[in-house]
C-alpha positions in Angstrom: 0.0 -0.1 0.1 1.0 3.6 -0.1 0.3 6.2 2.5 0.4 9.9 1.9 1.6 12.5 4.7 1.5 15.8 3.4 2.9 15.8 -0.2 5.1 12.7 0.5 4.2 9.2 -0.3 5.4 6.4 2.1 5.4 2.5 1.6 2.8 0.5 4.0 2.9 -3.0 4.5 0.2 -5.0 6.2 0.8 -8.8 6.9 -1.5 -11.3 8.4 0.0 -14.8 8.7 -0.8 -17.9 10.5 0.8 -18.0 14.1 4.2 -19.8 14.0 3.2 -22.0 16.9 6.6 -21.2 18.6 7.3 -18.8 21.4 8.2 -15.4 20.0 11.9 -14.4 20.5 13.1 -12.1 23.2 12.9 -8.4 22.2 16.4 -7.0 22.1 18.1 -4.1 20.5 20.9 -4.7 17.9 22.9 -1.3 17.9 25.3 -2.4 15.3 22.3 -2.8 12.9 20.5 0.3 14.2 17.5 -2.0 15.3 15.6 -1.1 18.3 12.7 -3.3 19.9 10.1 -2.3 22.6 7.5 -4.5 24.1 4.2 -2.8 24.9 0.6 -3.5 25.5 -2.3 -2.4 23.3 -5.5 -1.1 25.0 -7.3 -4.3 24.9 -4.5 -6.1 26.8 -2.9 -7.6 23.7 1.0 -7.6 23.9 2.6 -6.0 21.1 6.2 -5.2 19.8 7.5 -2.1 18.0 10.7 -2.3 15.9 12.6 0.6 14.5 15.4 0.1 11.9 17.3 1.9 9.2 15.2 1.6 5.9 17.0 -0.7 3.4 18.1 1.4 0.4 16.5 4.5 1.7 17.3 7.4 4.0 15.3 7.3 7.1 13.7 4.9 9.7 11.2 2.0 9.1 8.8 1.5 11.9 6.9 -1.7 12.5 4.3 -3.1 14.8 3.7 -6.7 15.4 0.9 -8.5 17.6 -1.0 -11.6 17.5 -4.6 -11.7 16.8 -6.4 -15.0 17.2 -4.2 -17.5 15.6 -2.5 -15.0 13.4 0.5 -12.6 13.7 -0.3 -9.1 12.3 2.5 -6.8 11.1 2.1 -3.2 10.1 5.2 -1.4 8.8 5.7 2.0 7.3 9.0 3.0 5.2 10.2 6.4 4.3 9.7 7.8 0.9 12.2 6.4 -1.8 13.5 10.0 -2.1 14.2 10.2 1.7 12.0 13.3 1.8 10.0 14.0 4.8 12.0 12.3 7.4 10.4 9.5 9.6 6.9 8.9 8.0 5.2 7.8 11.5 6.1 7.2 15.1 5.5 4.0 17.0 2.7 5.7 18.7 1.0 6.4 15.3 1.1 2.7 14.4 -0.2 1.7 17.8 -3.2 4.1 17.4 -4.0 2.6 14.0 -3.8 -1.0 15.5 -6.2 0.0 18.3 -8.7 1.7 16.0 -12.1 -0.3 15.8 -11.8 0.5 11.9 -8.5 -1.4 11.6 -9.4 -4.2 13.8 
């Protein structure tokens, strides 16, 4: 998908896949790759995880949110525009608000 903020178009990915059945790996930062990981809880008590990492082949940071819903894992990610314009497309808080929205659920 594409999302527009102001005049800048960003890449938006939504993925819903069957739950892998194995426990999720520990949330950890990997400073040498610029990856940060943060565990949080959505308003309905659902555990979620936010990742931030440098966007591959682009200037800026990709922000991703993952959580389990039923027997599926939901992932929502937003990458900066290919031109690098517009800086960070969204914050982790923006993705959490989307995931908690009744329109999204």
